C-alpha positions as CSV (number, residue, x, y, z in Angstrom):
1,M,0.0,0.0,0.0
2,R,1.0,3.6,-0.5
3,S,0.7,6.9,1.3
4,T,-1.5,9.6,0.0
5,V,0.4,12.9,-0.2
6,C,-1.7,16.0,-0.1
7,P,-0.5,19.3,-1.6
8,A,0.3,23.1,-0.2
9,T,10.8,1.8,16.4
10,R,12.1,-4.7,17.7
11,P,10.9,-8.2,18.0
12,S,9.9,-9.5,21.5
13,A,12.9,-10.4,23.6
14,S,13.7,-14.0,24.3
15,K,14.4,-13.4,28.0
16,P,11.4,-13.5,30.4
17,E,10.3,-10.5,32.4
18,V,11.1,-11.6,35.9
19,F,10.9,-9.4,39.0
20,S,11.1,-10.3,42.6
21,K,7.8,-8.9,44.0
22,P,4.6,-7.1,43.0
23,L,4.4,-3.3,42.8
24,G,3.3,-1.3,45.7
25,H,0.9,1.6,45.8
26,A,1.6,5.2,46.8
27,A,-0.3,7.0,49.4
28,S,-2.3,10.0,48.3
29,G,0.1,12.9,47.3
30,E,3.2,10.7,47.4
31,S,5.4,9.5,44.5
32,N,5.8,5.8,44.5
33,Q,9.1,5.2,42.7
34,G,8.3,1.7,41.5
35,E,4.6,2.0,40.5
36,S,3.3,1.3,37.1
37,L,0.8,3.4,35.2
38,E,-2.0,1.2,36.4
39,D,-1.1,2.0,40.0
40,R,-1.7,5.7,39.5
41,H,-4.5,7.7,37.9
42,M,-2.9,8.2,34.5
43,K,-4.9,6.5,31.8
44,T,-3.6,4.6,28.8
45,I,-5.2,4.3,25.4
46,E,-6.7,1.0,26.5
47,D,-8.7,2.8,29.2
48,L,-10.3,5.3,26.8
49,N,-13.3,5.1,24.4
50,V,-11.7,6.1,21.1
51,S,-14.4,4.8,18.8
52,G,-15.3,7.4,16.2
53,K,-13.1,9.9,18.0
54,T,-10.1,11.8,16.5
55,V,-7.1,10.6,18.4
56,F,-3.8,12.5,18.2
57,I,-0.9,10.2,18.8
58,R,2.5,11.7,19.3
59,A,5.0,9.1,18.1
60,D,8.7,9.1,17.6
61,F,9.4,8.5,13.9
62,N,12.9,10.0,14.0
63,V,14.3,7.3,11.8
64,P,17.6,7.3,10.0
65,L,17.4,8.1,6.2
66,D,20.0,7.5,3.5
67,S,20.9,10.0,0.8
68,Q,18.0,8.7,-1.3
69,Q,15.4,9.3,1.5
70,Q,15.1,5.6,2.1
71,I,14.5,4.4,5.7
72,M,17.6,2.5,7.0
73,D,16.0,1.3,10.2
74,D,12.2,1.2,10.8
75,A,12.3,-0.1,14.5
76,R,10.8,3.2,15.8
77,I,7.9,2.9,13.4
78,K,7.3,-0.7,14.4
79,A,7.5,0.3,18.1
80,V,4.3,2.4,17.9
81,L,2.3,-0.1,15.9
82,P,0.6,-1.7,19.0
83,T,-0.8,1.7,20.0
84,L,-1.8,2.5,16.5
85,Q,-3.5,-0.8,15.9
86,N,-5.3,-0.6,19.2
87,A,-6.8,2.7,18.1
88,L,-7.6,1.6,14.5
89,S,-9.2,-1.7,15.7
90,R,-11.8,0.4,17.6
91,S,-12.5,2.7,14.6
92,A,-10.6,5.7,15.9
93,R,-9.6,8.5,13.5
94,V,-5.9,8.6,14.0
95,I,-3.6,11.7,13.6
96,L,0.0,10.8,13.9
97,A,2.7,13.5,14.7
98,S,6.5,13.3,15.0
99,H,9.7,15.1,14.4
100,L,12.5,13.9,12.2
101,G,16.1,15.2,12.4
102,R,17.0,18.8,13.2
103,P,15.5,21.2,10.6
104,K,15.7,24.0,13.2
105,G,12.4,25.5,12.4
106,Q,12.8,25.5,8.6
107,V,11.0,23.4,6.0
108,K,13.7,21.1,4.5
109,D,12.8,18.3,2.1
110,E,15.4,16.0,3.6
111,F,13.6,16.0,6.9
112,S,10.1,15.3,5.5
113,L,8.1,12.5,7.0
114,K,6.9,11.3,3.6
115,P,9.1,8.2,3.7
116,V,7.5,7.3,7.0
117,A,4.0,7.7,5.6
118,R,5.0,5.2,2.8
119,R,6.5,2.7,5.2
120,L,3.5,3.0,7.5
121,G,1.2,2.4,4.7
122,E,3.0,-0.8,3.8
123,M,3.0,-2.0,7.4
124,L,-0.7,-1.3,8.0
125,G,-1.9,-2.4,4.6
126,M,-3.8,0.9,4.0
127,D,-3.3,4.3,2.6
128,V,-1.8,6.8,5.0
129,V,-2.7,10.4,4.2
130,M,0.3,12.7,4.3
131,A,-0.5,16.2,5.4
132,P,1.3,19.2,3.9
133,D,2.1,20.7,7.3
134,C,1.2,20.0,11.0
135,I,-1.0,23.0,11.5
136,G,-3.1,25.4,9.4
137,E,-6.4,25.3,7.5
138,A,-5.4,22.6,5.0
139,V,-4.4,20.3,7.9
140,A,-7.6,21.1,9.8
141,S,-9.6,20.2,6.7
142,L,-7.8,16.9,6.3
143,A,-8.4,16.1,10.0
144,K,-12.1,17.0,9.8
145,S,-12.6,14.7,6.7
146,L,-10.7,11.8,8.1
147,G,-12.9,8.6,8.3
148,D,-13.2,6.1,11.0
149,G,-10.2,3.7,11.1
150,R,-8.1,5.9,8.9
151,V,-4.7,7.5,9.5
152,L,-3.4,11.0,8.8
153,L,0.4,11.7,9.3
154,L,1.3,15.3,10.0
155,E,4.4,16.8,8.5
156,N,7.6,17.3,10.7
157,L,6.7,19.2,13.9
158,R,10.1,20.7,13.9
159,F,9.5,22.6,10.7
160,H,8.1,25.1,13.2
161,K,10.5,26.5,15.7
162,E,7.6,26.8,18.2
163,E,7.6,23.0,18.7
164,Q,10.9,23.1,20.6
165,Q,10.0,26.3,22.3
166,N,7.0,24.6,23.9
167,D,4.9,27.5,22.5
168,R,1.4,27.6,24.0
169,D,-0.3,28.7,20.8
170,F,1.4,26.1,18.7
171,G,0.3,23.4,21.2
172,K,-3.3,24.8,21.1
173,A,-3.3,24.6,17.3
174,L,-2.2,21.0,17.4
175,A,-4.9,20.3,20.1
176,G,-7.6,21.8,17.9
177,L,-7.2,18.8,15.5
178,C,-8.3,16.1,18.0
179,D,-10.7,14.9,20.7
180,I,-8.1,12.7,22.5
181,Y,-4.3,13.1,23.0
182,I,-2.0,10.1,23.4
183,N,1.7,10.4,24.1
184,D,3.6,7.4,22.8
185,A,6.9,9.1,22.2
186,F,9.1,8.1,25.2
187,A,12.2,9.3,23.4
188,V,11.2,12.9,23.7
189,C,9.5,12.8,27.1
190,H,12.4,14.5,28.8
191,R,12.0,17.6,26.6
192,A,9.4,20.3,27.1
193,N,8.2,20.4,23.5
194,A,4.8,21.7,22.4
195,S,3.6,18.4,21.1
196,V,4.2,16.6,24.4
197,V,3.6,19.4,27.0
198,A,1.8,22.5,25.7
199,I,-0.8,20.5,23.8
200,T,-1.9,18.7,27.0
201,E,-3.3,22.0,28.3
202,H,-5.9,22.1,25.5
203,V,-7.1,18.6,25.1
204,P,-9.8,17.3,27.5
205,V,-8.8,13.6,27.3
206,L,-5.2,12.5,27.8
207,G,-3.5,9.2,27.9
208,A,-0.3,7.2,27.5
209,G,0.4,5.0,24.5
210,L,1.3,1.3,24.9
211,L,5.0,2.0,24.2
212,L,5.3,4.7,26.8
213,K,3.6,2.5,29.3
214,K,5.9,-0.3,28.5
215,E,9.0,1.9,28.8
216,L,8.0,3.3,32.2
217,D,6.9,0.0,33.6
218,F,10.0,-1.9,32.6
219,F,12.4,0.7,34.1
220,N,10.4,1.3,37.3
221,K,9.9,-2.4,38.0
222,A,13.6,-3.1,37.4
223,M,14.7,-0.3,39.7
224,K,12.2,-0.7,42.5
225,N,11.8,-4.5,42.7
226,P,14.8,-6.0,40.9
227,V,16.1,-9.5,41.0
228,R,19.5,-8.9,42.7
229,P,22.3,-8.3,42.3
230,L,21.3,-5.1,40.4
231,V,24.1,-4.0,38.2
232,A,24.3,-0.5,36.5
233,V,26.6,-0.2,33.5
234,V,27.4,3.4,32.7
235,G,29.6,4.4,29.8
236,G,29.9,7.2,27.2
237,A,32.1,10.1,26.5
238,K,31.6,12.6,29.4
239,I,31.3,12.0,33.1
240,S,29.5,15.4,33.3
241,S,26.6,14.0,31.4
242,K,26.3,10.8,33.5
243,L,27.3,12.1,37.0
244,A,23.7,12.6,38.1
245,A,22.8,9.1,37.0
246,L,25.8,7.6,38.8
247,K,24.9,9.4,42.0
248,N,21.3,8.3,41.8
249,M,22.2,4.7,40.9
250,L,24.3,4.5,44.0
251,Q,21.1,4.7,46.1
252,H,19.7,1.6,44.4
253,V,22.2,-0.8,42.8
254,D,24.6,-3.4,44.1
255,K,27.3,-2.9,41.6
256,I,28.4,-0.3,39.1
257,I,30.5,-0.8,36.0
258,V,32.1,2.2,34.4
259,G,33.5,2.4,30.8
260,G,33.9,4.7,27.9
261,A,35.8,7.9,27.8
262,M,34.2,9.0,31.1
263,A,36.2,6.2,32.8
264,N,39.4,8.2,32.0
265,T,38.5,10.9,34.5
266,F,38.1,8.2,37.2
267,V,41.4,6.6,36.3
268,R,43.1,10.0,36.4
269,G,41.6,10.5,39.8
270,A,43.1,7.2,41.0
271,G,46.5,8.8,40.2
272,H,47.3,7.4,36.7
273,D,48.3,9.4,33.7
274,V,46.0,8.8,30.8
275,G,48.0,10.5,28.0
276,Q,46.0,12.4,25.5
277,S,42.7,10.7,26.5
278,M,39.6,12.8,27.0
279,I,39.2,13.8,30.6
280,E,37.2,16.4,32.5
281,A,39.9,17.8,34.9
282,E,37.4,19.8,36.9
283,L,35.6,16.7,37.9
284,V,38.5,14.5,39.0
285,D,37.9,15.2,42.6
286,I,34.2,14.6,42.3
287,T,34.8,11.2,40.7
288,M,36.8,10.2,43.8
289,E,33.9,11.3,46.0
290,V,31.6,9.1,43.9
291,V,33.9,6.1,44.5
292,K,34.0,6.9,48.3
293,Q,30.2,7.1,48.4
294,A,30.0,3.7,46.6
295,K,32.3,2.2,49.2
296,S,30.4,3.7,52.1
297,R,27.1,2.3,50.8
298,G,28.6,-1.2,50.1
299,V,28.2,-0.8,46.3
300,K,30.9,-2.6,44.3
301,F,32.5,-0.1,41.9
302,Y,34.3,-1.4,38.9
303,L,36.7,0.6,36.7
304,P,38.9,-0.5,33.7
305,V,42.1,-2.3,34.5
306,D,43.4,-2.0,30.9
307,F,42.7,0.1,27.8
308,V,43.0,-0.2,24.1
309,V,45.1,2.9,23.2
310,A,45.8,4.5,19.9
311,D,48.2,7.1,18.5
312,R,45.2,8.9,17.0
313,L,41.4,8.6,16.7
314,A,41.2,6.9,13.3
315,E,40.4,3.3,12.1
316,D,43.9,2.9,10.6
317,A,45.7,4.2,13.8
318,D,48.3,2.2,15.5
319,H,46.8,0.7,18.6
320,R,47.6,-1.8,21.4
321,N,46.5,-3.0,24.8
322,V,48.0,-1.6,27.9
323,P,47.4,-1.6,31.7
324,V,45.7,1.6,32.9
325,Q,49.0,2.5,34.6
326,E,50.9,2.5,31.2
327,V,49.1,4.7,28.8
328,P,51.8,6.3,26.5
329,T,52.0,10.1,26.9
330,E,51.1,10.9,23.3
331,W,48.4,8.2,23.0
332,L,44.7,8.1,24.0
333,A,42.4,5.4,25.3
334,V,39.7,4.4,22.8
335,D,38.2,1.2,24.4
336,I,38.4,-1.0,27.4
337,G,41.0,-3.7,27.1
338,P,40.5,-7.5,27.1
339,A,41.3,-7.9,30.8
340,T,38.6,-5.4,31.6
341,S,36.2,-7.2,29.3
342,H,36.9,-10.4,31.1
343,L,36.5,-8.8,34.5
344,Y,33.2,-7.2,33.6
345,A,31.9,-10.4,32.1
346,E,32.6,-12.1,35.5
347,V,30.6,-9.4,37.3
348,L,27.7,-9.7,34.9
349,A,27.6,-13.5,35.0
350,S,26.0,-13.4,38.5
351,A,23.7,-10.4,37.9
352,G,20.0,-10.6,38.5
353,T,19.2,-7.4,36.7
354,V,21.3,-5.2,34.5
355,I,20.6,-1.6,33.4
356,W,23.0,-0.3,30.7
357,N,23.5,3.2,29.3
358,G,26.6,4.2,27.3
359,P,29.2,2.3,25.2
360,M,32.6,1.2,26.5
361,G,34.6,2.8,23.7
362,V,34.5,4.3,20.2
363,F,32.5,1.3,18.9
364,E,31.6,3.0,15.7
365,M,35.2,2.3,14.6
366,D,35.8,-1.4,14.1
367,P,39.2,-1.7,15.8
368,F,37.8,-0.1,18.9
369,S,34.4,-1.9,19.1
370,R,35.4,-5.1,20.9
371,G,34.9,-3.8,24.4
372,T,31.4,-2.6,23.8
373,F,30.4,-5.7,21.8
374,D,32.0,-8.1,24.4
375,L,30.0,-6.3,27.1
376,A,26.8,-6.7,25.1
377,R,27.4,-10.4,24.6
378,A,28.2,-10.9,28.3
379,I,24.9,-9.3,29.2
380,A,23.1,-11.4,26.6
381,S,24.6,-14.6,27.8
382,S,23.7,-13.9,31.5
383,E,20.5,-15.0,33.1
384,A,19.8,-11.4,34.1
385,T,16.8,-9.2,33.2
386,S,18.5,-6.7,30.9
387,I,17.2,-3.2,30.4
388,I,19.2,-1.4,27.6
389,G,19.2,2.4,27.2
390,G,18.3,3.6,23.7
391,G,20.4,5.8,21.5
392,E,23.9,4.7,20.9
393,T,23.6,1.9,23.5
394,G,20.7,0.4,21.6
395,S,22.6,0.7,18.4
396,A,25.7,-1.0,19.9
397,V,23.5,-4.0,21.0
398,Q,22.1,-4.2,17.5
399,K,25.5,-4.2,15.9
400,A,26.8,-6.8,18.3
401,G,24.0,-9.1,17.0
402,V,22.4,-9.8,20.4
403,A,19.4,-7.5,20.4
404,D,17.0,-10.4,20.5
405,Q,18.7,-11.7,23.6
406,M,18.0,-8.6,25.7
407,T,14.9,-8.4,27.9
408,Y,14.1,-4.8,26.8
409,I,15.8,-2.2,24.6
410,S,14.5,1.3,25.2
411,T,13.6,3.6,22.4
412,G,15.0,6.6,24.2
413,G,18.5,7.6,25.0
414,G,18.1,11.0,26.8
415,A,14.8,10.0,28.3
416,F,16.2,6.8,29.6
417,L,19.2,8.7,31.1
418,T,16.8,11.1,32.8
419,L,15.0,8.2,34.5
420,M,18.4,6.9,35.6
421,E,19.1,10.3,37.2
422,G,15.9,10.0,39.2
423,K,14.4,13.0,37.5
424,Q,10.8,13.7,36.3
425,L,10.0,13.2,32.7
426,V,8.2,16.5,32.0
427,A,5.9,15.1,29.3
428,V,4.7,12.3,31.5
429,A,3.9,14.7,34.3
430,A,1.9,16.7,31.7
431,L,-0.4,13.7,31.2
432,G,-2.0,14.5,34.5
433,A,-0.4,12.3,37.2
434,P,2.6,12.6,39.5
435,E,5.3,10.6,37.7
436,A,6.9,7.5,39.0
437,V,10.6,8.1,39.1
438,V,13.4,6.4,41.1
439,K,14.8,9.2,43.2
440,S,17.7,9.4,45.6
441,S,16.7,8.6,49.2
């Protein structure tokens, strides 16, 4: 099937979902950090009467496109299908909205959602009407004429700068298209954008989509009632971007594994020269405080014992394995070494639950991908319930070939990290209930 263009997200995981005890309930006015959506007053699409109603579903169709505007990975589209099919099966009139790329408030053909409309049409076996914009008279007319069980896809929300400004009038214009609003875009729930926050002020009926529900429930169950030991794996480039997550995780986990360039700052704090490796010198003392806090709380804290180092950051660079104490002055660390991979695999072998966000090295370059891929395979081969952060972590798991062996792979990178930090997802709060987040005690 094709999309109709008007003028002017993975398979189910092989690991079972296993948690140690049922979820509790929060007293009135309290935030229960492990509750699911059902435990609170927030509704999901399954709770709502959508028959014959116009339902606005905010999805995340920010898919990668090649130079020919062909979709390279349609996982994010597939991820919203359960919500979409739930609505269509009950004769809802569905309006889909999303952003794609970073057009910065300008209309650019390379960021059009037309390829998404075509792929959606193929998946659903029906025509998907493609709107010329996301607001305006032409769009309003299309929405009004939409039949029961039909789908209209709005053009890129970020063609309007007001979307990322959380502009109230822009949100009101989007709200004017529908009777019911559903947020199923977990990946942008940490951002105060008009299509996930401002719009909620103007729609009388609000709810969460099935993907958003799944994301929140998996994370909260894993954090509040995990099968222990609970192991947090934190990687990536900058300790500054993960420091809040580390501090919050200390309140909940049994073990922490650190990798990626952010580990360099910890190694420097331990008194070792890391050559030309990326470090955040102003945070060296703070990393040592984190290590002390871990020790005082009885949390096992694991750092690399060896690195893969290179004379420059390039695929054809000279590289070798060295202990962390022996990084050459003019070289830089680009991956964890084999001894570290073995150590981390031993830690993960006995884990009951694993939460992972951030790669162990520059995995995009083949010579420096082994540490990240070895870690992914170690998690996959364990008996642990494995919750994998989206973004580059999800991409690494896919490239390692073990995605189908993980319990759950999140669709959101930044939103997932926000949950790890114990912070509120602003777009979830906008749906009308206090959010379940795992905060520091």
